[in-house]
All heavy atoms as TSV, in Angstrom:
chain	resi	resn	atom	element	x	y	z
A	1	MET	N	N	0.826	-1.177	0.000
A	1	MET	CA	C	0.003	-0.013	-0.027
A	1	MET	C	C	0.863	1.238	0.020
A	1	MET	O	O	1.787	1.352	0.823
A	1	MET	CB	C	-0.914	-0.026	1.212
A	1	MET	CG	C	-1.838	1.148	1.291
A	1	MET	SD	S	-3.230	0.842	2.400
A	1	MET	CE	C	-2.629	1.688	3.863
A	2	LYS	N	N	0.629	2.139	-0.868
A	2	LYS	CA	C	1.409	3.365	-0.986
A	2	LYS	C	C	0.830	4.417	-0.066
A	2	LYS	O	O	-0.349	4.615	-0.004
A	2	LYS	CB	C	1.393	3.879	-2.457
A	2	LYS	CG	C	2.282	5.023	-2.641
A	2	LYS	CD	C	2.277	5.443	-4.111
A	2	LYS	CE	C	3.054	6.766	-4.193
A	2	LYS	NZ	N	4.080	6.789	-5.108
A	3	SER	N	N	1.738	5.142	0.589
A	3	SER	CA	C	1.291	6.205	1.491
A	3	SER	C	C	1.532	7.565	0.742
A	3	SER	O	O	2.346	7.648	-0.103
A	3	SER	CB	C	2.012	6.156	2.816
A	3	SER	OG	O	3.397	6.425	2.606
A	4	HIS	N	N	0.820	8.562	1.177
A	4	HIS	CA	C	0.941	9.861	0.567
A	4	HIS	C	C	1.211	10.864	1.748
A	4	HIS	O	O	0.670	10.782	2.819
A	4	HIS	CB	C	-0.357	10.288	-0.129
A	4	HIS	CG	C	-0.694	9.356	-1.234
A	4	HIS	ND1	N	-0.107	9.462	-2.483
A	4	HIS	CD2	C	-1.553	8.307	-1.289
A	4	HIS	CE1	C	-0.628	8.536	-3.279
A	4	HIS	NE2	N	-1.483	7.822	-2.602
A	5	SER	N	N	2.082	11.772	1.441
A	5	SER	CA	C	2.412	12.868	2.412
A	5	SER	C	C	1.754	14.192	2.026
A	5	SER	O	O	1.725	14.507	0.848
A	5	SER	CB	C	3.904	13.063	2.476
A	5	SER	OG	O	4.570	11.890	2.892
A	6	PHE	N	N	1.200	14.833	3.019
A	6	PHE	CA	C	0.550	16.110	2.751
A	6	PHE	C	C	1.084	17.111	3.827
A	6	PHE	O	O	1.267	16.735	4.971
A	6	PHE	CB	C	-0.967	16.050	2.919
A	6	PHE	CG	C	-1.649	15.133	1.908
A	6	PHE	CD1	C	-1.883	13.817	2.208
A	6	PHE	CD2	C	-2.016	15.642	0.633
A	6	PHE	CE1	C	-2.508	12.982	1.248
A	6	PHE	CE2	C	-2.576	14.775	-0.261
A	6	PHE	CZ	C	-2.842	13.471	0.055
A	7	THR	N	N	1.167	18.354	3.417
A	7	THR	CA	C	1.493	19.355	4.470
A	7	THR	C	C	0.149	19.760	5.161
A	7	THR	O	O	-0.892	19.504	4.671
A	7	THR	CB	C	2.081	20.643	3.793
A	7	THR	OG1	O	1.130	21.222	2.929
A	7	THR	CG2	C	3.389	20.308	2.976
A	8	LYS	N	N	0.287	20.389	6.292
A	8	LYS	CA	C	-0.932	20.838	6.999
A	8	LYS	C	C	-1.667	21.814	6.118
A	8	LYS	O	O	-2.941	21.826	6.132
A	8	LYS	CB	C	-0.550	21.420	8.342
A	8	LYS	CG	C	-0.147	20.382	9.338
A	8	LYS	CD	C	0.100	21.024	10.718
A	8	LYS	CE	C	0.453	19.992	11.790
A	8	LYS	NZ	N	0.660	20.575	13.094
A	9	SER	N	N	-0.998	22.620	5.418
A	9	SER	CA	C	-1.632	23.590	4.517
A	9	SER	C	C	-2.452	22.819	3.450
A	9	SER	O	O	-3.588	23.243	3.116
A	9	SER	CB	C	-0.610	24.481	3.885
A	9	SER	OG	O	-1.196	25.366	2.951
A	10	GLU	N	N	-1.900	21.829	2.871
A	10	GLU	CA	C	-2.616	21.015	1.850
A	10	GLU	C	C	-3.854	20.386	2.441
A	10	GLU	O	O	-4.911	20.307	1.887
A	10	GLU	CB	C	-1.681	19.996	1.199
A	10	GLU	CG	C	-0.640	20.589	0.349
A	10	GLU	CD	C	0.412	19.598	-0.073
A	10	GLU	OE1	O	0.702	18.629	0.690
A	10	GLU	OE2	O	0.965	19.772	-1.167
A	11	LEU	N	N	-3.683	19.784	3.680
A	11	LEU	CA	C	-4.829	19.185	4.369
A	11	LEU	C	C	-5.954	20.149	4.593
A	11	LEU	O	O	-7.133	19.807	4.489
A	11	LEU	CB	C	-4.398	18.568	5.680
A	11	LEU	CG	C	-3.580	17.263	5.580
A	11	LEU	CD1	C	-3.115	16.837	6.978
A	11	LEU	CD2	C	-4.357	16.163	4.912
A	12	SER	N	N	-5.618	21.328	4.878
A	12	SER	CA	C	-6.667	22.372	5.199
A	12	SER	C	C	-7.444	22.738	3.946
A	12	SER	O	O	-8.586	23.215	4.104
A	12	SER	CB	C	-6.022	23.671	5.811
A	12	SER	OG	O	-5.289	24.340	4.882
A	13	GLU	N	N	-6.945	22.486	2.808
A	13	GLU	CA	C	-7.655	22.797	1.542
A	13	GLU	C	C	-8.558	21.645	1.111
A	13	GLU	O	O	-9.467	21.826	0.276
A	13	GLU	CB	C	-6.654	23.135	0.450
A	13	GLU	CG	C	-5.856	24.423	0.760
A	13	GLU	CD	C	-4.822	24.725	-0.265
A	13	GLU	OE1	O	-4.712	24.043	-1.298
A	13	GLU	OE2	O	-4.054	25.703	-0.017
A	14	ILE	N	N	-8.368	20.407	1.622
A	14	ILE	CA	C	-9.136	19.271	1.206
A	14	ILE	C	C	-10.481	19.312	1.841
A	14	ILE	O	O	-10.586	19.487	3.069
A	14	ILE	CB	C	-8.428	17.987	1.592
A	14	ILE	CG1	C	-7.058	17.824	0.810
A	14	ILE	CG2	C	-9.275	16.756	1.266
A	14	ILE	CD1	C	-6.205	16.716	1.202
A	15	LEU	N	N	-11.550	19.218	1.095
A	15	LEU	CA	C	-12.931	19.189	1.579
A	15	LEU	C	C	-13.197	20.397	2.489
A	15	LEU	O	O	-13.836	20.262	3.512
A	15	LEU	CB	C	-13.249	17.909	2.294
A	15	LEU	CG	C	-13.165	16.682	1.414
A	15	LEU	CD1	C	-13.261	15.416	2.242
A	15	LEU	CD2	C	-14.266	16.664	0.360
A	16	ASN	N	N	-12.656	21.549	2.110
A	16	ASN	CA	C	-12.968	22.761	2.871
A	16	ASN	C	C	-12.582	22.675	4.361
A	16	ASN	O	O	-13.288	23.095	5.264
A	16	ASN	CB	C	-14.375	23.231	2.700
A	16	ASN	CG	C	-14.608	24.638	3.027
A	16	ASN	OD1	O	-13.711	25.498	3.011
A	16	ASN	ND2	N	-15.824	24.970	3.425
A	17	GLY	N	N	-11.435	22.022	4.635
A	17	GLY	CA	C	-10.991	21.939	6.011
A	17	GLY	C	C	-11.543	20.759	6.816
A	17	GLY	O	O	-11.443	20.774	8.027
A	18	ALA	N	N	-12.108	19.765	6.117
A	18	ALA	CA	C	-12.681	18.660	6.838
A	18	ALA	C	C	-11.562	17.785	7.515
A	18	ALA	O	O	-11.878	17.067	8.486
A	18	ALA	CB	C	-13.459	17.771	5.920
A	19	LEU	N	N	-10.345	17.863	7.082
A	19	LEU	CA	C	-9.251	17.053	7.670
A	19	LEU	C	C	-8.344	17.824	8.558
A	19	LEU	O	O	-7.660	17.221	9.414
A	19	LEU	CB	C	-8.399	16.399	6.533
A	19	LEU	CG	C	-9.176	15.551	5.576
A	19	LEU	CD1	C	-8.260	15.055	4.493
A	19	LEU	CD2	C	-9.888	14.411	6.269
A	20	TYR	N	N	-8.320	19.100	8.455
A	20	TYR	CA	C	-7.403	19.957	9.296
A	20	TYR	C	C	-7.818	21.432	9.175
A	20	TYR	O	O	-8.064	21.893	8.094
A	20	TYR	CB	C	-5.976	19.784	8.825
A	20	TYR	CG	C	-4.940	20.604	9.659
A	20	TYR	CD1	C	-4.559	20.133	10.851
A	20	TYR	CD2	C	-4.464	21.779	9.147
A	20	TYR	CE1	C	-3.634	20.884	11.563
A	20	TYR	CE2	C	-3.569	22.510	9.874
A	20	TYR	CZ	C	-3.138	22.054	11.083
A	20	TYR	OH	O	-2.228	22.796	11.845
A	21	LYS	N	N	-7.842	22.094	10.284
A	21	LYS	CA	C	-8.172	23.573	10.264
A	21	LYS	C	C	-7.247	24.290	11.217
A	21	LYS	O	O	-6.840	23.777	12.255
A	21	LYS	CB	C	-9.606	23.770	10.766
A	21	LYS	CG	C	-10.621	23.183	9.863
A	21	LYS	CD	C	-12.056	23.467	10.421
A	21	LYS	CE	C	-13.085	22.693	9.577
A	21	LYS	NZ	N	-14.432	22.848	10.143
A	22	VAL	N	N	-6.928	25.520	10.850
A	22	VAL	CA	C	-6.191	26.415	11.734
A	22	VAL	C	C	-6.929	27.738	11.722
A	22	VAL	O	O	-7.384	28.176	10.695
A	22	VAL	CB	C	-4.730	26.652	11.170
A	22	VAL	CG1	C	-4.033	27.725	11.967
A	22	VAL	CG2	C	-3.978	25.364	11.187
A	23	LYS	N	N	-6.998	28.344	12.899
A	23	LYS	CA	C	-7.673	29.665	12.976
A	23	LYS	C	C	-7.181	30.411	14.198
A	23	LYS	O	O	-6.575	29.874	15.112
A	23	LYS	CB	C	-9.165	29.552	13.048
A	23	LYS	CG	C	-9.771	28.984	14.368
A	23	LYS	CD	C	-11.277	29.018	14.314
A	23	LYS	CE	C	-11.866	28.505	15.611
A	23	LYS	NZ	N	-13.326	28.594	15.603
A	24	GLN	N	N	-7.425	31.710	14.149
A	24	GLN	CA	C	-7.174	32.613	15.308
A	24	GLN	C	C	-8.373	32.466	16.244
A	24	GLN	O	O	-9.512	32.402	15.765
A	24	GLN	CB	C	-7.010	34.008	14.849
A	24	GLN	CG	C	-5.736	34.242	13.936
A	24	GLN	CD	C	-4.421	33.903	14.706
A	24	GLN	OE1	O	-4.215	34.465	15.793
A	24	GLN	NE2	N	-3.639	33.077	14.134
A	25	LYS	N	N	-8.149	32.565	17.527
A	25	LYS	CA	C	-9.262	32.434	18.470
A	25	LYS	C	C	-10.142	33.680	18.354
A	25	LYS	O	O	-9.751	34.809	18.481
A	25	LYS	CB	C	-8.748	32.414	19.907
A	25	LYS	CG	C	-9.867	32.308	20.962
A	25	LYS	CD	C	-9.251	32.543	22.302
A	25	LYS	CE	C	-10.327	32.921	23.302
A	25	LYS	NZ	N	-11.068	34.069	23.012
A	26	PRO	N	N	-11.462	33.447	18.057
A	26	PRO	CA	C	-12.356	34.589	18.033
A	26	PRO	C	C	-12.521	35.209	19.418
A	26	PRO	O	O	-12.491	34.463	20.444
A	26	PRO	CB	C	-13.731	33.960	17.576
A	26	PRO	CG	C	-13.343	32.644	16.961
A	26	PRO	CD	C	-12.079	32.205	17.699
A	27	ARG	N	N	-12.726	36.482	19.498
A	27	ARG	CA	C	-12.811	37.201	20.764
A	27	ARG	C	C	-14.020	36.743	21.557
A	27	ARG	O	O	-14.010	36.792	22.784
A	27	ARG	CB	C	-12.874	38.733	20.534
A	27	ARG	CG	C	-11.580	39.304	20.024
A	27	ARG	CD	C	-11.702	40.746	19.811
A	27	ARG	NE	N	-10.502	41.241	19.209
A	27	ARG	CZ	C	-10.356	42.429	18.744
A	27	ARG	NH1	N	-11.376	43.264	18.734
A	27	ARG	NH2	N	-9.254	42.759	18.180
A	28	ASN	N	N	-15.081	36.390	20.923
A	28	ASN	CA	C	-16.376	36.031	21.624
A	28	ASN	C	C	-16.473	34.552	22.053
A	28	ASN	O	O	-17.566	34.222	22.517
A	28	ASN	CB	C	-17.536	36.465	20.772
A	28	ASN	CG	C	-17.571	35.721	19.451
A	28	ASN	OD1	O	-16.593	35.193	19.000
A	28	ASN	ND2	N	-18.700	35.708	18.783
A	29	ILE	N	N	-15.397	33.772	21.855
A	29	ILE	CA	C	-15.479	32.397	22.249
A	29	ILE	C	C	-14.417	32.122	23.367
A	29	ILE	O	O	-13.289	32.505	23.219
A	29	ILE	CB	C	-15.226	31.461	21.076
A	29	ILE	CG1	C	-16.322	31.584	20.000
A	29	ILE	CG2	C	-15.068	29.998	21.486
A	29	ILE	CD1	C	-16.102	30.746	18.777
A	30	ALA	N	N	-14.895	31.517	24.466
A	30	ALA	CA	C	-14.034	31.226	25.562
A	30	ALA	C	C	-13.030	30.063	25.161
A	30	ALA	O	O	-13.369	29.129	24.401
A	30	ALA	CB	C	-14.831	30.800	26.806
A	31	ILE	N	N	-11.849	30.109	25.778
A	31	ILE	CA	C	-10.844	29.046	25.530
A	31	ILE	C	C	-11.426	27.673	25.903
A	31	ILE	O	O	-11.202	26.679	25.151
A	31	ILE	CB	C	-9.611	29.366	26.304
A	31	ILE	CG1	C	-8.882	30.581	25.657
A	31	ILE	CG2	C	-8.623	28.153	26.339
A	31	ILE	CD1	C	-7.633	31.088	26.409
A	32	ASP	N	N	-12.146	27.569	26.974
A	32	ASP	CA	C	-12.711	26.294	27.418
A	32	ASP	C	C	-13.636	25.737	26.316
A	32	ASP	O	O	-13.734	24.487	26.126
A	32	ASP	CB	C	-13.494	26.419	28.711
A	32	ASP	CG	C	-12.623	26.745	29.922
A	32	ASP	OD1	O	-11.381	26.501	29.782
A	32	ASP	OD2	O	-13.147	27.185	30.933
A	33	GLN	N	N	-14.371	26.610	25.627
A	33	GLN	CA	C	-15.276	26.162	24.558
A	33	GLN	C	C	-14.504	25.617	23.396
A	33	GLN	O	O	-14.854	24.555	22.835
A	33	GLN	CB	C	-16.153	27.323	24.080
A	33	GLN	CG	C	-17.184	26.926	22.970
A	33	GLN	CD	C	-18.165	25.877	23.420
A	33	GLN	OE1	O	-18.752	26.045	24.524
A	33	GLN	NE2	N	-18.363	24.894	22.681
A	34	LEU	N	N	-13.357	26.286	23.027
A	34	LEU	CA	C	-12.557	25.760	21.887
A	34	LEU	C	C	-11.966	24.339	22.272
A	34	LEU	O	O	-12.005	23.416	21.448
A	34	LEU	CB	C	-11.346	26.695	21.647
A	34	LEU	CG	C	-11.690	27.960	20.847
A	34	LEU	CD1	C	-10.498	28.864	20.872
A	34	LEU	CD2	C	-12.152	27.703	19.461
A	35	ILE	N	N	-11.519	24.223	23.503
A	35	ILE	CA	C	-10.938	22.959	23.918
A	35	ILE	C	C	-12.016	21.830	23.914
A	35	ILE	O	O	-11.757	20.721	23.443
A	35	ILE	CB	C	-10.304	23.103	25.330
A	35	ILE	CG1	C	-9.037	24.010	25.203
A	35	ILE	CG2	C	-9.939	21.727	25.899
A	35	ILE	CD1	C	-8.473	24.425	26.539
A	36	SER	N	N	-13.200	22.174	24.419
A	36	SER	CA	C	-14.265	21.166	24.417
A	36	SER	C	C	-14.716	20.813	22.994
A	36	SER	O	O	-15.235	19.726	22.789
A	36	SER	CB	C	-15.451	21.581	25.328
A	36	SER	OG	O	-16.132	22.670	24.676
A	37	ASP	N	N	-14.525	21.679	22.038
A	37	ASP	CA	C	-14.846	21.436	20.585
A	37	ASP	C	C	-13.700	20.734	19.858
A	37	ASP	O	O	-13.841	20.496	18.701
A	37	ASP	CB	C	-15.185	22.728	19.931
A	37	ASP	CG	C	-16.520	23.322	20.361
A	37	ASP	OD1	O	-17.361	22.608	21.000
A	37	ASP	OD2	O	-16.802	24.484	20.115
A	38	GLY	N	N	-12.641	20.435	20.583
A	38	GLY	CA	C	-11.555	19.624	19.967
A	38	GLY	C	C	-10.412	20.453	19.390
A	38	GLY	O	O	-9.538	19.911	18.744
A	39	TRP	N	N	-10.367	21.759	19.699
A	39	TRP	CA	C	-9.289	22.594	19.246
A	39	TRP	C	C	-8.126	22.526	20.199
A	39	TRP	O	O	-8.275	22.389	21.353
A	39	TRP	CB	C	-9.749	24.058	19.103
A	39	TRP	CG	C	-10.728	24.253	17.953
A	39	TRP	CD1	C	-12.077	24.067	17.981
A	39	TRP	CD2	C	-10.435	24.669	16.624
A	39	TRP	NE1	N	-12.650	24.340	16.785
A	39	TRP	CE2	C	-11.641	24.711	15.935
A	39	TRP	CE3	C	-9.273	25.054	15.953
A	39	TRP	CZ2	C	-11.720	25.087	14.576
A	39	TRP	CZ3	C	-9.320	25.425	14.633
A	39	TRP	CH2	C	-10.538	25.396	13.942
A	40	ASP	N	N	-6.883	22.593	19.616
A	40	ASP	CA	C	-5.691	22.627	20.381
A	40	ASP	C	C	-4.881	23.903	20.086
A	40	ASP	O	O	-4.766	24.266	18.907
A	40	ASP	CB	C	-4.736	21.429	20.085
A	40	ASP	CG	C	-5.358	20.118	20.520
A	40	ASP	OD1	O	-5.799	20.033	21.666
A	40	ASP	OD2	O	-5.321	19.183	19.713
A	41	ARG	N	N	-4.280	24.513	21.128
A	41	ARG	CA	C	-3.516	25.792	20.896
A	41	ARG	C	C	-2.179	25.411	20.330
A	41	ARG	O	O	-1.510	24.464	20.748
A	41	ARG	CB	C	-3.342	26.466	22.224
A	41	ARG	CG	C	-2.462	27.762	22.037
A	41	ARG	CD	C	-2.366	28.534	23.314
A	41	ARG	NE	N	-3.600	29.392	23.440
A	41	ARG	CZ	C	-3.848	30.072	24.497
A	41	ARG	NH1	N	-3.091	29.981	25.576
A	41	ARG	NH2	N	-4.906	30.848	24.508
A	42	LEU	N	N	-1.819	26.126	19.269
A	42	LEU	CA	C	-0.455	25.956	18.648
A	42	LEU	C	C	0.504	26.940	19.279
A	42	LEU	O	O	1.274	26.604	20.131
A	42	LEU	CB	C	-0.528	26.174	17.184
A	42	LEU	CG	C	-1.204	25.074	16.383
A	42	LEU	CD1	C	-1.268	25.474	14.891
A	42	LEU	CD2	C	-0.511	23.793	16.503
A	43	ILE	N	N	0.425	28.174	18.861
A	43	ILE	CA	C	1.268	29.264	19.375
A	43	ILE	C	C	0.451	30.482	19.559
A	43	ILE	O	O	-0.322	30.868	18.605
A	43	ILE	CB	C	2.397	29.550	18.402
A	43	ILE	CG1	C	3.305	28.315	18.208
A	43	ILE	CG2	C	3.247	30.713	18.836
A	43	ILE	CD1	C	4.388	28.460	17.139
A	44	GLY	N	N	0.537	31.174	20.704
A	44	GLY	CA	C	-0.122	32.402	20.952
A	44	GLY	C	C	-1.679	32.278	20.793
A	44	GLY	O	O	-2.304	31.501	21.553
A	45	ASN	N	N	-2.212	32.907	19.830
A	45	ASN	CA	C	-3.676	32.924	19.610
A	45	ASN	C	C	-4.079	32.053	18.491
A	45	ASN	O	O	-5.203	32.099	18.000
A	45	ASN	CB	C	-4.133	34.382	19.376
A	45	ASN	CG	C	-5.592	34.582	19.604
A	45	ASN	OD1	O	-6.170	33.878	20.449
A	45	ASN	ND2	N	-6.224	35.515	18.904
A	46	THR	N	N	-3.165	31.195	17.996
A	46	THR	CA	C	-3.466	30.266	16.867
A	46	THR	C	C	-3.809	28.937	17.361
A	46	THR	O	O	-3.213	28.287	18.218
A	46	THR	CB	C	-2.151	30.183	15.945
A	46	THR	OG1	O	-1.787	31.479	15.525
A	46	THR	CG2	C	-2.472	29.324	14.687
A	47	TRP	N	N	-4.976	28.398	16.832
A	47	TRP	CA	C	-5.501	27.112	17.228
A	47	TRP	C	C	-5.658	26.199	16.031
A	47	TRP	O	O	-5.856	26.617	14.923
A	47	TRP	CB	C	-6.890	27.278	17.885
A	47	TRP	CG	C	-6.808	28.013	19.165
A	47	TRP	CD1	C	-6.525	29.331	19.377
A	47	TRP	CD2	C	-6.951	27.470	20.422
A	47	TRP	NE1	N	-6.500	29.648	20.712
A	47	TRP	CE2	C	-6.777	28.506	21.414
A	47	TRP	CE3	C	-7.208	26.202	20.942
A	47	TRP	CZ2	C	-6.843	28.297	22.747
A	47	TRP	CZ3	C	-7.302	25.975	22.298
A	47	TRP	CH2	C	-7.099	27.035	23.215
A	48	GLU	N	N	-5.479	24.849	16.246
A	48	GLU	CA	C	-5.645	23.891	15.168
A	48	GLU	C	C	-6.705	22.852	15.595
A	48	GLU	O	O	-6.872	22.579	16.801
A	48	GLU	CB	C	-4.377	23.257	14.801
A	48	GLU	CG	C	-3.841	22.186	15.780
A	48	GLU	CD	C	-2.599	21.466	15.327
A	48	GLU	OE1	O	-2.189	21.614	14.163
A	48	GLU	OE2	O	-2.062	20.708	16.148
A	49	TRP	N	N	-7.394	22.304	14.599
A	49	TRP	CA	C	-8.379	21.264	14.802
A	49	TRP	C	C	-8.063	20.108	13.876
A	49	TRP	O	O	-7.885	20.308	12.707
A	49	TRP	CB	C	-9.769	21.810	14.569
A	49	TRP	CG	C	-10.860	20.757	14.653
A	49	TRP	CD1	C	-11.413	20.369	15.832
A	49	TRP	CD2	C	-11.422	20.020	13.643
A	49	TRP	NE1	N	-12.362	19.409	15.573
A	49	TRP	CE2	C	-12.397	19.154	14.215
A	49	TRP	CE3	C	-11.285	20.007	12.276
A	49	TRP	CZ2	C	-13.179	18.257	13.467
A	49	TRP	CZ3	C	-12.037	19.092	11.491
A	49	TRP	CH2	C	-12.952	18.209	12.136
A	50	ILE	N	N	-8.033	18.894	14.398
A	50	ILE	CA	C	-7.819	17.663	13.660
A	50	ILE	C	C	-8.968	16.756	14.086
A	50	ILE	O	O	-9.229	16.549	15.253
A	50	ILE	CB	C	-6.440	17.023	14.037
A	50	ILE	CG1	C	-5.322	17.958	13.760
A	50	ILE	CG2	C	-6.289	15.711	13.209
A	50	ILE	CD1	C	-3.978	17.570	14.328
A	51	PRO	N	N	-9.712	16.170	13.075
A	51	PRO	CA	C	-10.797	15.290	13.472
A	51	PRO	C	C	-10.298	14.197	14.362
A	51	PRO	O	O	-9.173	13.674	14.170
A	51	PRO	CB	C	-11.297	14.749	12.069
A	51	PRO	CG	C	-10.782	15.709	11.073
A	51	PRO	CD	C	-9.529	16.324	11.657
A	52	PRO	N	N	-11.107	13.724	15.286
A	52	PRO	CA	C	-10.666	12.714	16.219
A	52	PRO	C	C	-10.342	11.377	15.604
A	52	PRO	O	O	-9.638	10.537	16.176
A	52	PRO	CB	C	-11.858	12.561	17.251
A	52	PRO	CG	C	-12.954	13.314	16.635
A	52	PRO	CD	C	-12.450	14.240	15.607
A	53	LEU	N	N	-10.861	11.074	14.411
A	53	LEU	CA	C	-10.541	9.838	13.715
A	53	LEU	C	C	-9.298	9.852	12.883
A	53	LEU	O	O	-8.911	8.828	12.288
A	53	LEU	CB	C	-11.728	9.404	12.893
A	53	LEU	CG	C	-13.037	9.171	13.606
A	53	LEU	CD1	C	-14.180	8.851	12.652
A	53	LEU	CD2	C	-12.914	8.052	14.660
A	54	ILE	N	N	-8.609	10.955	12.870
A	54	ILE	CA	C	-7.400	11.134	12.013
A	54	ILE	C	C	-6.170	11.345	12.943
A	54	ILE	O	O	-6.223	12.116	13.885
A	54	ILE	CB	C	-7.550	12.279	11.076
A	54	ILE	CG1	C	-8.647	11.973	10.025
A	54	ILE	CG2	C	-6.248	12.583	10.383
A	54	ILE	CD1	C	-8.928	13.085	9.063
A	55	GLU	N	N	-5.094	10.671	12.647
A	55	GLU	CA	C	-3.872	10.842	13.369
A	55	GLU	C	C	-2.843	11.424	12.341
A	55	GLU	O	O	-2.579	10.747	11.306
A	55	GLU	CB	C	-3.329	9.504	13.939
A	55	GLU	CG	C	-2.055	9.730	14.662
A	55	GLU	CD	C	-1.563	8.411	15.265
A	55	GLU	OE1	O	-2.183	7.375	15.067
A	55	GLU	OE2	O	-0.525	8.422	15.966
A	56	LEU	N	N	-2.313	12.563	12.596
A	56	LEU	CA	C	-1.237	13.142	11.797
A	56	LEU	C	C	0.111	12.619	12.292
A	56	LEU	O	O	0.442	12.676	13.474
A	56	LEU	CB	C	-1.265	14.667	11.793
A	56	LEU	CG	C	-2.550	15.287	11.311
A	56	LEU	CD1	C	-2.373	16.848	11.346
A	56	LEU	CD2	C	-2.899	14.863	9.904
A	57	ILE	N	N	0.866	12.053	11.393
A	57	ILE	CA	C	2.181	11.464	11.721
A	57	ILE	C	C	3.232	12.273	11.028
A	57	ILE	O	O	3.239	12.372	9.814
A	57	ILE	CB	C	2.274	10.051	11.341
A	57	ILE	CG1	C	1.145	9.222	11.971
A	57	ILE	CG2	C	3.626	9.452	11.636
A	57	ILE	CD1	C	1.011	7.812	11.451
A	58	PRO	N	N	4.141	12.893	11.821
A	58	PRO	CA	C	5.225	13.686	11.224
A	58	PRO	C	C	6.106	12.770	10.375
A	58	PRO	O	O	6.384	11.655	10.766
A	58	PRO	CB	C	6.006	14.212	12.411
A	58	PRO	CG	C	5.104	14.042	13.582
A	58	PRO	CD	C	4.191	12.923	13.316
A	59	VAL	N	N	6.504	13.248	9.212
A	59	VAL	CA	C	7.409	12.528	8.340
A	59	VAL	C	C	8.582	13.396	7.997
A	59	VAL	O	O	8.486	14.633	7.980
A	59	VAL	CB	C	6.734	12.032	7.036
A	59	VAL	CG1	C	5.635	11.017	7.340
A	59	VAL	CG2	C	6.188	13.180	6.256
A	60	GLU	N	N	9.728	12.747	7.794
A	60	GLU	CA	C	10.903	13.493	7.346
A	60	GLU	C	C	10.818	13.749	5.874
A	60	GLU	O	O	10.306	12.933	5.122
A	60	GLU	CB	C	12.198	12.672	7.687
A	60	GLU	CG	C	12.386	12.470	9.176
A	60	GLU	CD	C	13.671	11.749	9.482
A	60	GLU	OE1	O	14.581	11.699	8.576
A	60	GLU	OE2	O	13.774	11.199	10.572
A	61	GLU	N	N	11.349	14.875	5.457
A	61	GLU	CA	C	11.370	15.214	4.051
A	61	GLU	C	C	12.280	14.308	3.290
A	61	GLU	O	O	13.385	13.940	3.807
A	61	GLU	CB	C	11.766	16.644	3.827
A	61	GLU	CG	C	10.751	17.655	4.332
A	61	GLU	CD	C	11.187	19.051	3.938
A	61	GLU	OE1	O	11.767	19.249	2.882
A	61	GLU	OE2	O	10.864	19.994	4.775
A	62	GLU	N	N	11.867	13.866	2.082
A	62	GLU	CA	C	12.739	13.031	1.291
A	62	GLU	C	C	13.751	13.907	0.575
A	62	GLU	O	O	13.417	15.023	0.073
A	62	GLU	CB	C	11.911	12.257	0.256
A	62	GLU	CG	C	10.953	11.274	0.941
A	62	GLU	CD	C	10.124	10.484	-0.104
A	62	GLU	OE1	O	10.545	10.552	-1.289
A	62	GLU	OE2	O	9.184	9.904	0.273
A	63	VAL	N	N	14.957	13.427	0.454
A	63	VAL	CA	C	16.021	14.213	-0.198
A	63	VAL	C	C	16.214	13.793	-1.560
A	63	VAL	O	O	16.003	12.718	-1.984
A	63	VAL	CB	C	17.351	14.105	0.524
A	63	VAL	CG1	C	18.436	14.940	-0.103
A	63	VAL	CG2	C	17.114	14.593	1.983
């Protein structure tokens, strides 16, 4: 079985973000609400969402 590598940016474009999303925290939403909705903080005010049935596995770049 052949595997395919995608960047997070490419994943965010597939099915309008169905596999991966990144966004800035909206001012009107509490951090607890984002966490309960499955969002994880990346850096500062940037949050990412990965569907619970998907596991992203880091891969090394091929030379």
